[in-house]
Each structure stands twice: as C-alpha cells, then as structure tokens.
VMD Tcl script that draws the C-alpha trace (Angstrom):
set ca {
  {-18.32 33.84 -0.49}
  {-19.08 32.66 3.03}
  {-19.34 29.04 1.89}
  {-16.05 29.35 -0.05}
  {-14.30 30.80 3.00}
  {-15.67 28.01 5.16}
  {-14.44 25.36 2.69}
  {-10.94 26.88 2.65}
  {-10.91 27.10 6.45}
  {-11.96 23.45 6.77}
  {-9.37 22.36 4.22}
  {-6.58 24.13 6.10}
  {-7.79 22.81 9.44}
  {-8.02 19.34 7.97}
  {-4.27 19.19 7.37}
  {-3.05 17.02 10.22}
  {0.33 17.90 11.65}
  {3.23 15.84 10.19}
  {5.74 14.73 12.79}
  {9.38 15.54 11.96}
  {11.69 12.75 10.78}
  {14.05 12.50 13.76}
  {15.95 9.29 13.02}
  {16.81 9.10 9.29}
  {19.50 6.51 8.50}
  {22.22 7.69 6.07}
  {23.05 5.63 2.99}
  {26.59 4.37 2.58}
  {28.51 6.04 -0.24}
  {29.45 3.23 -2.60}
  {31.55 5.59 -4.72}
  {34.28 5.33 -2.07}
  {34.21 1.52 -1.99}
  {37.61 0.28 -3.12}
  {39.87 -2.74 -2.74}
  {43.10 -2.89 -0.81}
  {46.08 -1.83 -2.91}
  {47.71 -5.19 -2.22}
  {45.03 -7.17 -4.06}
  {45.98 -7.40 -7.72}
  {45.55 -10.03 -10.41}
  {47.30 -10.40 -13.74}
  {44.47 -8.84 -15.76}
  {41.98 -6.06 -15.13}
  {38.31 -5.96 -16.08}
  {34.78 -7.16 -15.35}
  {33.17 -10.50 -16.28}
  {31.46 -10.92 -19.63}
  {27.72 -11.55 -19.83}
  {28.09 -15.27 -20.62}
  {31.33 -15.66 -18.70}
  {31.15 -19.48 -18.55}
  {31.71 -19.73 -22.32}
  {35.33 -18.61 -21.76}
  {36.10 -22.18 -20.60}
  {35.31 -23.49 -24.12}
  {33.40 -26.49 -22.79}
  {30.43 -27.41 -24.96}
  {28.99 -29.69 -22.25}
  {29.01 -26.88 -19.70}
  {27.56 -24.35 -22.15}
  {24.66 -26.66 -23.00}
  {23.82 -27.30 -19.33}
  {23.81 -23.63 -18.38}
  {21.88 -22.56 -21.47}
  {19.09 -25.06 -20.87}
  {18.95 -24.29 -17.14}
  {18.62 -20.53 -17.73}
  {15.83 -21.19 -20.21}
  {13.57 -22.54 -17.48}
  {15.15 -23.52 -14.18}
  {12.83 -24.07 -11.16}
  {14.52 -21.33 -9.13}
  {13.90 -18.84 -11.94}
  {10.18 -19.62 -11.93}
  {9.97 -18.29 -8.37}
  {11.74 -15.05 -9.34}
  {9.50 -14.67 -12.40}
  {6.40 -15.11 -10.22}
  {7.61 -12.27 -7.98}
  {7.91 -10.02 -11.04}
  {4.37 -10.94 -12.08}
  {3.06 -10.10 -8.62}
  {4.86 -6.73 -8.61}
  {3.53 -5.94 -12.11}
  {-0.03 -6.71 -10.98}
  {0.39 -4.41 -7.98}
  {1.61 -1.63 -10.25}
  {-1.37 -2.10 -12.58}
  {-3.78 -1.86 -9.64}
  {-2.07 1.30 -8.40}
  {-2.15 2.92 -11.85}
  {-5.87 2.23 -12.02}
  {-6.40 4.71 -9.15}
  {-5.07 7.60 -11.23}
  {-7.18 9.90 -13.41}
  {-10.73 9.22 -14.56}
  {-12.71 6.18 -13.47}
  {-15.96 5.22 -15.18}
  {-18.57 2.53 -14.72}
  {-21.87 1.67 -16.35}
  {-24.83 0.88 -14.10}
  {-28.09 -0.72 -15.25}
  {-31.00 -1.81 -13.06}
  {-34.60 -2.97 -13.43}
  {-36.80 -3.27 -10.32}
  {-40.44 -4.49 -10.08}
  {-42.22 -3.18 -6.96}
  {-45.77 -2.89 -5.56}
  {-46.33 0.23 -3.51}
  {-48.52 0.02 -0.40}
  {-52.08 1.28 -0.77}
  {-51.96 2.66 2.78}
  {-48.43 3.93 2.76}
  {-46.71 7.17 1.91}
  {-47.88 7.32 -1.71}
  {-51.64 7.67 -2.38}
  {-53.44 6.16 -5.39}
  {-52.87 5.75 -8.23}
  {-49.26 4.96 -7.08}
  {-50.33 3.34 -3.84}
  {-51.71 -0.13 -4.38}
  {-50.14 -0.47 -7.87}
  {-47.19 -2.28 -9.39}
  {-44.44 -0.32 -11.09}
  {-41.22 -1.25 -12.82}
  {-38.26 1.11 -12.37}
  {-35.57 1.11 -15.05}
  {-32.23 2.87 -14.60}
  {-29.33 3.21 -17.05}
  {-26.48 5.37 -15.72}
  {-22.82 6.19 -16.47}
  {-20.89 6.99 -13.26}
  {-17.67 9.03 -13.40}
  {-15.05 9.70 -10.76}
  {-11.91 11.81 -11.16}
  {-9.09 11.73 -8.63}
  {-7.12 14.97 -8.85}
  {-4.30 13.67 -6.61}
  {-3.55 17.18 -5.40}
  {-0.76 16.19 -3.05}
  {0.83 13.41 -5.12}
  {-0.30 10.52 -2.93}
  {-1.27 8.26 -5.83}
  {1.79 9.23 -7.84}
  {3.98 8.31 -4.88}
  {2.20 4.97 -4.59}
  {2.82 4.37 -8.31}
  {6.50 5.24 -7.85}
  {6.69 2.78 -4.96}
  {5.06 0.06 -7.08}
  {7.49 0.79 -9.92}
  {10.33 0.46 -7.45}
  {9.08 -2.93 -6.30}
  {8.83 -4.06 -9.93}
  {12.43 -2.99 -10.53}
  {13.38 -4.92 -7.38}
  {11.81 -7.99 -8.95}
  {13.70 -7.53 -12.22}
  {17.02 -7.18 -10.39}
  {16.18 -10.18 -8.21}
  {15.51 -12.26 -11.33}
  {18.93 -11.31 -12.72}
  {20.45 -12.23 -9.36}
  {18.70 -15.62 -9.47}
  {20.06 -16.21 -12.99}
  {23.55 -15.28 -11.89}
  {23.42 -17.47 -8.78}
  {22.05 -20.42 -10.77}
  {24.79 -20.17 -13.43}
  {27.52 -19.88 -10.79}
  {26.19 -22.85 -8.81}
  {25.95 -25.01 -11.94}
  {29.48 -24.13 -13.09}
  {30.96 -24.79 -9.65}
  {29.14 -28.12 -9.33}
  {30.30 -29.06 -12.85}
  {33.91 -28.22 -11.99}
  {33.73 -30.26 -8.80}
  {32.39 -33.20 -10.82}
  {35.11 -32.91 -13.46}
  {37.74 -32.47 -10.75}
  {36.55 -35.61 -8.97}
  {36.64 -37.56 -12.25}
  {40.19 -36.40 -12.99}
  {41.41 -37.15 -9.48}
  {39.71 -40.57 -9.53}
  {41.53 -41.51 -12.75}
  {44.83 -40.41 -11.21}
  {44.05 -42.26 -7.98}
  {43.36 -45.45 -9.91}
  {46.88 -45.22 -11.35}
  {48.19 -44.53 -7.86}
  {46.36 -47.60 -6.50}
  {47.79 -49.77 -9.27}
  {51.30 -48.47 -8.55}
  {50.88 -49.07 -4.82}
  {49.56 -52.60 -5.44}
  {52.65 -53.31 -7.55}
  {54.77 -51.94 -4.72}
  {53.06 -54.30 -2.25}
  {53.82 -57.25 -4.54}
  {57.43 -56.07 -4.91}
  {57.74 -55.95 -1.10}
  {56.39 -59.51 -0.86}
  {58.99 -60.72 -3.38}
  {61.78 -58.96 -1.54}
  {60.65 -60.49 1.74}
  {60.70 -63.95 0.15}
  {64.31 -63.30 -0.87}
  {65.24 -61.96 2.55}
  {65.77 -58.42 1.22}
  {62.99 -56.76 3.22}
  {61.02 -57.29 6.42}
  {57.29 -57.79 7.00}
  {56.84 -54.29 8.44}
  {57.68 -52.75 5.06}
  {54.97 -54.84 3.40}
  {52.42 -53.95 6.11}
  {53.22 -50.25 5.65}
  {52.73 -50.60 1.89}
  {49.41 -52.42 2.41}
  {48.22 -49.70 4.80}
  {49.09 -47.05 2.22}
  {47.12 -49.02 -0.41}
  {44.09 -49.11 1.89}
  {44.24 -45.33 2.29}
  {44.42 -44.88 -1.48}
  {41.38 -47.12 -1.96}
  {39.59 -45.16 0.72}
  {40.28 -42.03 -1.32}
  {38.90 -43.80 -4.41}
  {35.69 -44.55 -2.53}
  {35.40 -40.93 -1.40}
  {35.91 -39.61 -4.92}
  {33.33 -42.05 -6.30}
  {30.89 -40.77 -3.69}
  {31.73 -37.15 -4.60}
  {30.99 -37.90 -8.27}
  {27.55 -39.29 -7.42}
  {26.88 -36.33 -5.14}
  {27.77 -33.73 -7.77}
  {25.73 -35.50 -10.44}
  {22.65 -35.17 -8.25}
  {23.53 -31.59 -7.40}
  {23.66 -30.78 -11.11}
  {20.33 -32.53 -11.66}
  {18.73 -30.40 -8.95}
  {20.27 -27.15 -10.20}
  {19.80 -27.61 -13.94}
  {16.52 -29.50 -13.76}
  {16.02 -33.24 -14.01}
  {14.84 -32.85 -17.62}
  {18.08 -31.15 -18.71}
  {19.07 -33.35 -21.66}
  {22.71 -32.21 -21.54}
  {23.18 -34.11 -18.29}
  {22.54 -37.49 -19.90}
  {25.72 -37.47 -21.96}
  {28.18 -35.98 -19.46}
  {31.71 -37.28 -19.73}
  {35.09 -36.37 -18.23}
  {36.97 -33.55 -19.97}
  {40.23 -31.78 -19.19}
  {39.69 -28.56 -17.27}
  {41.64 -25.39 -17.96}
  {41.60 -22.17 -15.97}
  {40.91 -18.88 -17.70}
  {42.92 -15.69 -17.11}
  {40.92 -14.29 -14.20}
  {40.38 -10.55 -13.96}
  {39.83 -8.02 -11.22}
  {38.84 -4.39 -11.87}
  {41.30 -1.74 -10.77}
  {38.46 0.28 -9.22}
  {35.05 -0.64 -7.82}
  {33.03 2.40 -6.72}
  {29.76 3.10 -8.53}
  {30.61 0.53 -11.19}
  {30.10 -2.22 -8.61}
  {26.59 -0.87 -7.97}
  {25.76 -1.19 -11.67}
  {27.33 -4.65 -11.89}
  {25.73 -6.35 -8.88}
  {22.01 -7.23 -9.23}
  {21.65 -7.63 -5.45}
  {22.89 -4.07 -4.98}
  {20.43 -2.88 -7.60}
  {17.60 -4.72 -5.83}
  {18.64 -3.19 -2.49}
  {18.79 0.29 -4.06}
  {15.32 -0.05 -5.56}
  {13.95 -1.21 -2.22}
  {15.23 2.05 -0.73}
  {13.67 4.07 -3.59}
  {10.33 2.31 -3.09}
  {10.42 2.96 0.66}
  {11.05 6.69 0.05}
  {8.03 6.86 -2.25}
  {5.92 5.15 0.42}
  {6.95 7.91 2.85}
  {5.79 10.51 0.33}
  {2.45 8.73 0.04}
  {2.11 8.54 3.82}
  {2.81 12.30 4.09}
  {0.24 13.12 1.39}
  {-2.41 11.30 3.41}
  {-2.22 14.12 6.00}
  {-3.74 16.61 3.54}
  {-7.40 17.00 2.50}
  {-8.48 14.87 -0.43}
  {-10.74 16.57 -3.02}
  {-12.24 14.45 -5.80}
  {-14.95 15.03 -8.39}
  {-17.80 12.57 -8.95}
  {-20.65 12.72 -11.43}
  {-23.14 10.65 -13.37}
  {-25.44 10.92 -16.34}
  {-28.20 8.51 -17.24}
  {-31.84 7.62 -17.71}
  {-34.45 6.75 -15.08}
  {-38.15 5.93 -15.50}
  {-40.98 3.85 -14.08}
  {-42.18 2.88 -17.53}
  {-39.84 1.06 -19.85}
  {-41.34 2.68 -22.95}
  {-40.31 6.10 -21.59}
  {-36.68 5.11 -20.83}
  {-35.15 6.67 -23.96}
  {-37.20 9.87 -23.81}
  {-35.54 13.22 -23.08}
  {-37.66 13.70 -19.97}
  {-36.07 10.57 -18.40}
  {-32.59 12.12 -18.28}
  {-30.75 12.43 -14.96}
  {-27.45 14.14 -14.17}
  {-25.28 14.65 -11.11}
  {-21.98 16.46 -10.53}
  {-20.32 17.24 -7.24}
  {-16.96 17.43 -5.47}
  {-16.03 15.21 -2.56}
  {-13.90 16.65 0.27}
  {-12.28 14.27 2.74}
  {-10.66 15.84 5.81}
  {-8.39 13.84 8.17}
  {-9.73 15.76 11.19}
  {-9.62 13.00 13.79}
  {-7.31 10.55 12.04}
  {-3.90 11.87 13.08}
  {-2.97 8.86 15.24}
  {-3.54 6.42 12.40}
  {-1.71 8.68 9.94}
  {1.19 9.12 12.38}
  {1.44 5.34 12.74}
  {1.43 4.88 8.95}
  {4.14 7.50 8.48}
  {6.23 6.09 11.30}
  {5.91 2.63 9.79}
  {6.99 3.94 6.37}
  {10.01 5.69 7.90}
  {10.97 2.59 9.86}
  {10.69 0.52 6.69}
  {12.96 3.04 4.92}
  {15.58 2.71 7.65}
  {15.42 -1.09 7.37}
  {15.90 -0.91 3.60}
  {18.81 1.54 3.95}
  {20.44 -0.69 6.58}
  {20.07 -3.68 4.26}
  {21.50 -1.63 1.38}
  {24.50 -0.55 3.46}
  {25.11 -4.11 4.61}
  {24.83 -5.42 1.05}
  {27.51 -2.94 -0.04}
  {29.83 -4.07 2.75}
  {29.25 -7.73 1.88}
  {29.77 -7.09 -1.85}
  {33.13 -5.40 -1.34}
  {34.16 -8.09 1.15}
  {33.31 -10.88 -1.30}
  {35.30 -9.23 -4.09}
  {38.28 -8.56 -1.81}
  {38.29 -12.09 -0.40}
  {37.88 -13.59 -3.86}
  {40.80 -11.61 -5.24}
  {43.00 -12.40 -2.25}
  {42.12 -16.09 -2.46}
  {43.06 -16.29 -6.14}
  {46.33 -14.52 -5.42}
  {47.14 -17.11 -2.79}
  {46.14 -20.00 -5.04}
  {48.38 -18.68 -7.82}
  {51.33 -18.69 -5.41}
  {50.49 -22.24 -4.30}
  {50.26 -23.39 -7.91}
  {53.70 -21.93 -8.64}
  {55.22 -23.94 -5.79}
  {53.17 -27.05 -6.65}
  {54.33 -26.89 -10.27}
  {57.92 -26.88 -9.05}
  {57.23 -29.86 -6.77}
  {55.63 -31.83 -9.62}
  {58.56 -31.04 -11.92}
  {60.97 -32.29 -9.25}
  {58.97 -35.52 -8.84}
  {58.92 -36.03 -12.61}
  {62.70 -35.52 -12.76}
  {63.10 -37.98 -9.89}
  {61.05 -40.59 -11.77}
  {63.15 -40.08 -14.91}
  {66.30 -40.50 -12.82}
  {64.95 -43.69 -11.22}
  {64.07 -45.07 -14.64}
  {67.58 -44.29 -15.92}
  {69.23 -45.96 -12.93}
  {67.00 -49.02 -13.38}
  {67.90 -49.20 -17.06}
  {71.60 -49.24 -16.11}
  {71.15 -51.78 -13.32}
  {71.89 -49.22 -10.61}
  {68.46 -49.38 -8.92}
  {65.66 -51.87 -8.33}
  {62.01 -51.86 -9.36}
  {60.95 -50.72 -5.91}
  {62.76 -47.40 -6.36}
  {60.99 -46.86 -9.69}
  {57.57 -47.64 -8.20}
  {58.24 -45.32 -5.27}
  {59.24 -42.49 -7.63}
  {56.14 -43.08 -9.77}
  {53.97 -43.05 -6.68}
  {55.51 -39.73 -5.59}
  {54.75 -38.20 -9.01}
  {51.13 -39.40 -8.97}
  {50.65 -37.85 -5.53}
  {51.98 -34.55 -6.81}
  {49.67 -34.80 -9.83}
  {46.74 -35.32 -7.46}
  {47.78 -32.14 -5.65}
  {47.95 -30.41 -9.06}
  {44.41 -31.50 -9.90}
  {43.09 -30.47 -6.50}
  {44.65 -27.00 -6.74}
  {43.32 -26.63 -10.29}
  {39.82 -27.42 -9.05}
  {40.19 -24.98 -6.14}
  {41.36 -22.31 -8.57}
  {38.40 -22.86 -10.88}
  {35.94 -22.68 -7.99}
  {37.60 -19.49 -6.75}
  {37.38 -18.00 -10.25}
  {33.66 -18.62 -10.33}
  {33.22 -17.20 -6.82}
  {35.05 -14.01 -7.83}
  {33.03 -13.76 -11.05}
  {29.86 -14.09 -9.00}
  {31.09 -11.45 -6.53}
  {31.72 -9.07 -9.44}
  {28.17 -9.46 -10.69}
  {28.49 -12.34 -13.14}
  {28.38 -10.13 -16.24}
  {25.24 -8.27 -15.13}
  {24.88 -4.61 -15.97}
  {22.22 -2.27 -14.67}
  {19.01 -2.46 -16.71}
  {17.04 0.61 -17.72}
  {14.49 1.12 -14.90}
  {10.81 0.77 -15.68}
  {8.54 3.78 -15.40}
  {5.06 2.36 -16.20}
  {3.34 -0.98 -16.36}
  {3.34 -0.89 -20.14}
  {7.13 -1.04 -20.39}
}
mol new
graphics top color blue
foreach p $ca { graphics top sphere $p radius 0.5 }
foreach p [lrange $ca 0 end-1] q [lrange $ca 1 end] { graphics top cylinder $p $q radius 0.2 }
display resetview
C-alpha cells in the first residue's frame, strides 16, 4: 500500500502547472458575411464544377482538361499532400501496441582471472538471444490522439490546397486564353482599320492634287495610320505573350496548344449568389485550408497540454536466451519481462511552457490568417460583382455608340450612291465604325476576364470535401 500511495503522490506531483491562455484570438463569424445590397447581377447562383465548359469552346475545354490532368503547379500541391499523409502515418504508428523482434548471437572469451572462475573463466562461449519486445502506449491524457488530429488537419489542409491550385490553374488558363482570343479579334479588326486609313491617306493625296484639300489633312491622316500600325504591333506582341503564358500554365507538352486558332468569344450569363455566409466557406478551398489550419493548431495545443501530465506506458518482452545454441529452444531457456514505465515532468516545466506558448501563438497566427482570408474572400466577390455591373452598363452605352456609327456608315453610303457625298466621307464613317467595334471587342474581353475573376472568387465550382479521419481514407 505504501508503494501505491507513493506512486500516486509522485504522479500528482509530476503534473506541471499549465499556464492560463490569456490572449486567445477570436475567429471571425463568416455566417454574417454578406454583400452590399446594391450589388446584384441578372442571375443568382454559384459556379458549376467545370464552369469553363459553359463557353462551349472545344479548344478551351481540351487545354484545361489536359492541364488539370498533370500540370506542373499541381505536382507541387500533390507532393504536399504526400508529405502530410506520411506525417499522419508516422503519428498513427505511436498509438497502441508496438512490437519488435530481436535476435543476437555473440561469441566471447571470458577472462581466466576475471570475475568468473573456471570453467567459465578462460573459456569461449556463444550467447544466443531470440526475443519479442512489446510496448503499449496507453495515451492516458490524449496527447497522441491530439497529435493524430493535428496531422489529420494538416492532411485536410493539403487536400484543400490542391483544390485551390486546380481552381487557380483553370482560372489562369481561361483568362490567358480569352486575352489571346481578344487580341486575335482586335488585330483582325485593326487590320481592317489600317486598310481603311491607308485608303483615306490615298484619298487625301488625290484631293490635294486636285486642289480640294491641303497637305496638313494628309499629314494628319498619315499620323493616324502610324498610330493604328503601332496598335497592330502591340496586339501582335500581346498574342505572342499570351501564347507563351498558355504554354507555361498548361504545360509545354499540352497537345491542344498546337492547333489553336481564333474563334468568336461569347460571354455567359454571369451569376452572383443572393447570400454568402457559411456557403462561401464551403465553396472556397482557401477558406477550407485556413479553417483546417486552425483546427490543426487547436489539436497541437491539446497535445502540448497533455505533455504536462505523467506518462505511464507498459513494456514487456518474451524470448529465449542461452550460451549453447543446442539449448536455445529448450523450456529452461525462456525469459520474460513485464513492467510499467512512469515518466514525470518534474523539472521540465519551462520547456513545456515554451511548447504550449508556441502552440498558442501558432493558433493565433492561424486564426488571424483565417480571419484575413474571410475578409479578402468577401472583398473579391464584392469587387467582382461590382465590376461586372459597371461593365454591363458600359456595354449598354457602347452598343448604342456602335449602332450609331453603323447607321452613320449606312447614311454615308446612301449619300455616296446618290452623288451627295464623296469617298472620303464614306471612309471616315467606316473608320469610325471600326473604332467602335474595337471598343466592343475590348469591352467583351474585359467582361470575360471579369467573369472568370468572379467565378474564381466564388470558389470556381469547388464544394467542401468530406474531411479525412485516418490515413487509410
């Protein structure tokens, strides 16, 4: 009884004092995250999983599909998942029963003048040992379970980060593709504009020869032509730039890139959910990753707290030991050992305090990152919705301007047909229409890029995955 009382007393005394948590950082409540009432789009809803297929562009679909099958950026994210899974496997190995098999054979000559007299002293002997060692960790205070929970959290962080990498890769590819197609469309329109301006320069030269115009009008027309050709050069450069950007994003071996050609772009009816709240948390992989980082940090605090308590484990072994190999399998050669191991953190409080303080500081960092990620997510959605609203209004006015320029061209053509206007008026009207069409194409490209940015801000079709619980899942 005395030894039992002493063991209990030591165990209680071995519990180091746990410092109170004086500076916990509160988590932001994402359920209250909402958009301004003034931000509305024509349709409501969240992006589909493969949202890029809504543009009905086979070229684009092929590029994204092949890139998501094995893009370089995804390899990095996959490696992080593998590392987290290995850490979880190592942590799980510390739970429950551990066993190992030990075998040894040792040839030794004992001293004839040493501790052992003859016939042992002065003789050679071979010692053979075959033993099964067992160790059971009871994990009384949940330290190992907390470490497993932290490792599971890190693995779920990796899974969410992989989904985020997929989403970011798809969005970057689609935006680069739209910029390329937009540059191609604007270059084709600019070539028509350059041809029209060149014809206008020639018309000015003819009118000067007839005394119907002055040299300044021709110089102004030539300067305008130079600016148009400068724009052609810029668009040609943009096309080369976006081709290389696509090669880098999709992978140089992406076969769909080899046959790229210009196609007409069409915007899709963009959508914005009426409410964000918790649904945004489930839809954004970066928010899921940030949440799991917080969960992992809380489990690490639990593990750090459990380290303050005594650790009691059970070790044992059974086996065979003999100095003659022919006696190894005999009953008399049996050995057995069983005993508990008590570890008391008597003089380790400073190290344990530092570990716990570090775990709490890490938790506050993760919560601060989570809170900031929520703020950034709502901001991105709000800005994306507001930007699309503004672009829609610009397109409405630009459509009216293009219609007016087209009507003006038709009027100039009619006057020319009736001998009431000259060719210069027709060329000027055609030039005005082509400039408005360039503005149309530019706004269409801006709208498409804004659509993709909003889709990305809404999570790109991601939905929260079922969290993992063990390494086998």
